[in-house]
C-alpha positions as CSV (number, residue, x, y, z in Angstrom):
1,M,83.3,106.2,94.4
2,I,83.8,103.1,96.0
3,H,82.8,101.0,93.3
4,S,84.8,102.7,90.6
5,S,87.7,102.6,92.8
6,R,87.5,99.0,93.3
7,R,87.1,98.3,89.4
8,R,89.9,99.9,88.8
9,W,92.1,98.3,91.6
10,L,91.2,95.0,89.8
11,G,92.1,96.0,86.5
12,A,95.5,97.4,87.9
13,T,95.8,93.9,89.5
14,L,95.1,91.7,86.2
15,A,97.5,93.7,84.6
16,A,100.2,93.5,86.8
17,T,99.8,89.7,86.9
18,L,99.7,89.7,83.1
19,A,103.1,91.9,83.6
20,L,104.6,89.2,85.7
21,S,104.1,86.4,82.6
22,L,106.5,88.4,80.4
23,P,110.0,87.4,80.0
24,L,112.2,89.8,81.9
25,Q,115.3,91.5,80.2
26,A,118.6,90.0,80.4
27,R,120.4,90.9,83.9
28,A,123.1,92.8,82.2
29,A,121.0,94.6,79.6
30,D,118.6,95.4,82.7
31,A,121.2,96.4,85.5
32,P,122.2,100.3,85.4
33,K,125.7,101.8,85.4
34,E,124.7,103.5,88.9
35,L,121.8,102.8,91.5
36,K,120.6,105.3,94.0
37,L,119.0,104.9,97.1
38,D,117.9,106.7,100.2
39,W,118.7,105.5,103.8
40,A,116.5,106.9,106.9
41,Y,116.4,106.5,110.5
42,W,112.7,106.1,110.0
43,N,113.2,103.2,107.6
44,P,115.0,100.6,109.6
45,V,115.0,98.0,106.9
46,S,117.1,100.4,104.7
47,L,119.7,100.6,107.5
48,V,120.2,96.9,108.0
49,I,120.6,97.0,104.4
50,K,122.8,99.4,104.1
51,D,125.0,98.4,106.8
52,Q,125.2,94.8,105.8
53,K,126.0,95.9,101.9
54,L,123.1,93.7,100.9
55,I,122.9,95.9,97.8
56,E,126.2,96.3,96.9
57,K,126.7,92.3,97.1
58,E,123.2,91.9,94.8
59,F,124.8,94.0,92.0
60,E,128.4,93.4,92.6
61,K,129.1,90.9,89.2
62,D,127.0,93.2,87.3
63,G,129.3,96.4,87.9
64,V,126.7,98.5,89.1
65,N,128.1,101.7,91.6
66,V,125.6,101.6,94.5
67,R,125.2,105.3,95.7
68,W,123.6,106.1,99.3
69,V,121.5,109.1,99.7
70,Q,120.1,110.0,103.2
71,S,116.2,111.2,103.7
72,A,115.4,113.7,106.6
73,G,111.9,113.0,105.7
74,S,109.4,111.8,103.0
75,N,109.6,115.2,101.4
76,K,113.2,115.4,100.7
77,A,113.0,111.9,99.3
78,L,110.4,112.7,97.3
79,E,112.2,115.8,96.4
80,F,115.4,113.8,95.4
81,L,113.0,111.0,93.4
82,N,111.5,113.7,91.3
83,A,115.2,115.5,90.6
84,G,116.6,112.3,89.5
85,S,118.8,112.5,92.6
86,L,117.3,108.7,93.8
87,D,116.0,105.8,91.6
88,I,114.5,104.2,94.6
89,G,113.5,106.1,98.0
90,S,111.5,105.4,101.0
91,S,108.6,107.4,101.9
92,A,105.0,107.4,103.6
93,G,102.4,106.0,101.5
94,S,100.4,109.3,102.1
95,A,103.3,111.7,101.2
96,A,104.0,109.6,97.8
97,L,100.3,110.3,96.9
98,L,100.9,114.1,97.7
99,G,103.8,113.8,95.3
100,K,101.7,111.9,92.6
101,I,99.1,114.4,93.0
102,H,101.5,117.2,92.6
103,G,103.2,115.9,89.5
104,N,106.0,113.4,90.9
105,P,106.6,110.6,88.3
106,I,107.0,107.7,90.9
107,K,105.3,104.1,91.6
108,S,104.8,102.7,95.1
109,V,106.1,99.2,94.6
110,Y,107.1,97.7,98.4
111,V,106.0,98.0,101.6
112,Y,108.7,97.9,104.1
113,S,106.6,99.0,107.6
114,R,103.3,99.7,109.2
115,P,104.4,102.2,111.6
116,E,103.1,104.2,114.1
117,W,105.3,107.0,113.6
118,T,103.6,110.4,114.1
119,A,101.7,112.2,116.9
120,L,100.9,115.6,117.9
121,V,103.3,116.2,120.8
122,T,103.8,119.3,123.3
123,R,105.8,120.2,126.2
124,P,104.4,119.6,129.9
125,D,103.9,123.2,130.5
126,T,101.9,124.8,127.9
127,G,98.7,123.2,128.8
128,I,97.6,121.9,125.5
129,K,95.8,118.5,126.6
130,S,93.8,118.1,123.0
131,V,93.8,119.0,119.4
132,A,90.9,121.9,120.6
133,D,93.8,123.3,122.4
134,L,95.9,124.0,119.5
135,K,93.4,127.2,118.1
136,G,95.5,130.3,118.0
137,K,99.3,128.1,119.0
138,S,101.9,127.5,116.4
139,V,102.9,123.9,115.2
140,A,106.3,122.9,113.8
141,V,105.4,120.9,111.1
142,T,107.5,119.1,108.0
143,R,105.2,119.7,105.1
144,G,104.5,116.8,102.4
145,T,105.0,114.1,105.1
146,D,103.0,111.9,107.4
147,P,103.1,114.1,110.1
148,H,102.1,117.0,108.2
149,I,99.1,114.8,106.9
150,F,98.3,113.4,110.5
151,L,98.1,117.0,111.8
152,I,96.0,118.2,108.9
153,R,93.4,114.9,109.6
154,A,93.8,115.9,113.7
155,L,92.9,119.4,112.8
156,A,90.0,118.6,111.0
157,D,88.2,116.1,113.4
158,H,88.0,118.8,115.9
159,G,86.6,121.2,113.8
160,L,89.8,123.4,112.7
161,T,91.8,123.8,109.7
162,E,95.5,125.2,109.2
163,K,94.4,129.0,109.0
164,D,93.1,128.2,112.9
165,V,96.8,127.8,113.9
166,K,100.3,128.7,112.9
167,F,102.3,126.3,111.1
168,V,106.0,126.7,111.6
169,L,108.2,124.6,108.4
170,L,110.6,123.1,109.4
171,Q,112.1,120.0,109.0
172,H,111.8,117.1,111.9
173,A,114.9,117.6,113.8
174,D,114.3,121.4,113.7
175,G,110.8,121.2,115.2
176,R,111.5,119.0,117.9
177,A,114.4,121.7,118.7
178,A,111.9,124.3,118.1
179,L,109.7,122.8,120.7
180,S,112.1,122.1,123.1
181,R,113.5,125.8,123.2
182,G,109.7,127.1,123.3
183,D,109.8,128.7,119.9
184,V,106.5,126.6,119.0
185,D,103.6,125.4,121.1
186,A,103.8,121.9,119.6
187,W,105.1,119.7,116.9
188,A,103.9,117.3,114.5
189,G,106.7,114.4,115.3
190,L,108.3,111.7,114.0
191,D,110.3,108.7,115.5
192,P,112.8,108.2,116.3
193,I,112.9,111.6,117.2
194,L,109.7,111.6,118.7
195,A,110.6,108.7,121.0
196,S,113.6,110.7,121.9
197,A,111.7,113.8,123.3
198,E,109.5,111.5,124.9
199,L,112.3,110.0,126.8
200,E,114.5,112.5,127.4
201,E,112.7,115.7,127.6
202,N,109.2,114.3,128.8
203,A,107.2,115.3,125.9
204,V,103.8,114.8,125.8
205,L,102.1,113.0,122.7
206,F,98.6,114.3,123.6
207,F,97.1,112.9,120.0
208,R,97.9,109.6,119.1
209,K,95.9,108.0,116.0
210,P,97.8,104.7,114.5
211,D,95.4,104.3,112.0
212,Y,96.4,108.0,110.4
213,N,99.8,106.8,110.4
214,T,100.2,105.6,106.7
215,W,102.7,102.6,105.3
216,G,106.4,103.0,104.9
217,V,106.5,102.5,100.9
218,L,109.3,102.2,98.7
219,N,109.0,104.3,95.6
220,V,110.9,104.0,92.1
221,R,110.7,106.8,89.4
222,E,108.6,105.8,86.4
223,D,111.1,106.1,83.9
224,F,114.0,103.8,85.9
225,A,111.1,101.0,86.5
226,A,110.3,101.1,83.2
227,R,114.2,101.1,81.8
228,H,115.2,98.5,84.7
229,P,112.2,96.2,85.7
230,D,114.6,93.4,87.0
231,T,116.5,95.7,88.8
232,V,113.6,96.6,90.8
233,K,112.7,93.5,91.6
234,R,116.4,92.6,92.9
235,V,116.2,95.5,94.9
236,I,112.6,94.5,96.3
237,K,114.2,90.8,96.9
238,V,117.1,92.5,98.8
239,Y,114.6,94.5,101.3
240,E,113.2,91.4,101.8
241,Q,116.5,89.8,103.1
242,G,117.2,93.0,104.9
243,R,113.3,92.8,106.7
244,Q,113.5,88.9,107.3
245,W,116.8,89.8,109.2
246,A,115.4,92.6,111.0
247,L,112.5,90.4,112.3
248,A,114.7,87.7,113.2
249,N,117.1,90.1,115.3
250,P,115.1,92.2,117.0
251,D,117.7,93.4,119.6
252,K,120.3,94.1,117.0
253,L,118.3,96.0,114.8
254,V,117.7,98.2,118.3
255,A,121.4,98.8,118.6
256,L,122.2,99.1,114.9
257,L,119.3,102.1,114.8
258,A,121.0,103.4,118.1
259,T,124.4,103.5,116.3
260,Q,123.5,104.9,112.9
261,A,121.2,107.7,114.8
262,K,123.3,108.3,117.4
263,I,120.6,108.0,119.9
264,P,120.2,106.0,123.2
265,E,119.2,102.4,123.0
266,A,115.8,102.7,125.2
267,V,114.5,105.4,122.2
268,A,115.6,103.0,119.5
269,R,113.7,100.4,121.4
270,K,110.7,102.3,122.0
271,Q,110.5,103.5,118.3
272,L,111.1,99.5,117.4
273,T,109.4,97.0,119.3
274,E,106.3,99.7,120.5
275,R,105.4,101.8,117.2
276,T,106.9,99.6,114.1
277,E,105.7,96.9,112.6
278,L,107.6,94.9,109.7
279,T,105.5,92.0,109.1
280,H,104.3,93.6,105.4
281,N,105.9,93.4,102.3
282,A,104.2,93.0,99.0
283,I,101.9,96.3,98.4
284,G,98.2,95.7,97.9
285,R,94.6,96.4,99.1
286,P,95.5,97.5,102.5
287,Q,97.7,100.1,101.4
288,Y,95.3,101.3,98.8
289,D,92.2,102.0,101.2
290,T,94.7,103.1,104.0
291,I,95.9,106.0,101.4
292,L,93.1,106.6,99.9
293,A,91.1,107.4,103.4
294,A,94.1,110.0,103.7
295,G,93.8,111.6,100.1
296,E,89.9,111.7,100.7
297,A,90.6,113.6,104.1
298,L,93.2,115.9,102.6
299,K,90.6,116.7,99.8
300,Q,87.7,117.5,102.3
301,A,90.3,119.7,104.0
302,G,90.7,121.7,101.2
303,V,94.5,120.8,101.2
304,V,94.1,118.9,98.0
305,D,92.1,120.5,95.3
306,A,88.5,119.5,94.8
307,K,88.9,118.7,91.1
308,V,91.9,116.1,92.0
309,D,90.8,112.2,91.3
310,V,92.3,111.1,94.1
311,A,91.2,107.3,93.5
312,G,92.7,107.6,89.9
313,T,95.6,109.1,91.0
314,L,96.2,106.4,93.6
315,D,95.6,103.8,90.8
316,A,98.5,105.3,89.2
317,L,100.7,105.4,91.9
318,I,100.2,102.0,93.5
319,D,102.1,99.0,91.0
320,P,101.6,95.6,92.6
321,S,103.7,94.1,89.8
322,F,107.0,94.3,91.5
323,S,106.0,92.8,94.7
324,S,102.8,90.4,94.3
325,G,104.8,87.4,94.3
326,L,106.4,87.9,97.6
327,A,105.7,85.3,100.2
328,G,104.4,86.5,103.8
329,T,106.6,86.6,107.1
């Protein structure tokens, strides 16, 4: 399996390199009439780009109408991509893989962050101190997101499955509210809501494992990438502008997230300075390996059908051709 997946990866990388040598279409012919992108509190680079109107400035001369759509979670971004409500959207890498397995026609083309954005959290009064304590308990979770996949892997590590706990399916903010009210015993959290619960309500992060958090990736619909390859590269170029600004202005980034998400700066600072790394851009082997491990774990846990070729699906998902020429930080 390992040798086979590496051969497939080398083949995909070679194809991407050859694709880069082909001439691009003229900008006027390539640019769409409308460009639909998402923004999210868990994607800080998107906040910079939207706030500074960097996409609008990039495509102003082409007469492209830019439409911004908020994503409440990876599941929503992937739903919007599948429905054509987004052309380019952000998600966790493992969530993108699940979407691809279920037929979502997307390519992952860029990395905007390496986060530790999820953990398992409870109230101080529940007595839950480990994953094993979740047996027979209720857990709020947003299906199809990194917190969901994180929860599945955590349960498997401790000899449990989703049949041993009661999943209460809620969007992230509603999951935090349900935990606060006492409607559930635990929550698979996501920043910045997770940081807010930790600081404002003394929520207990009883299971953390940074390696189980998969990368923040930018996805594009396959049909859009085929029709508008230069547009995709230009969006990635703008993402690089936003990411570099975020790295150079950490205090301003904290203030921006606090303002946009309407959260205290202490919450934004915890998310951005303690649990978010923005020093990656080109998608490649590190992302492939991390997402593959998540996919195989989900397969072993029975969440992904045993017949699914996870490595083959991942080969079809990750497309390095749009970001392979990027310089590092």
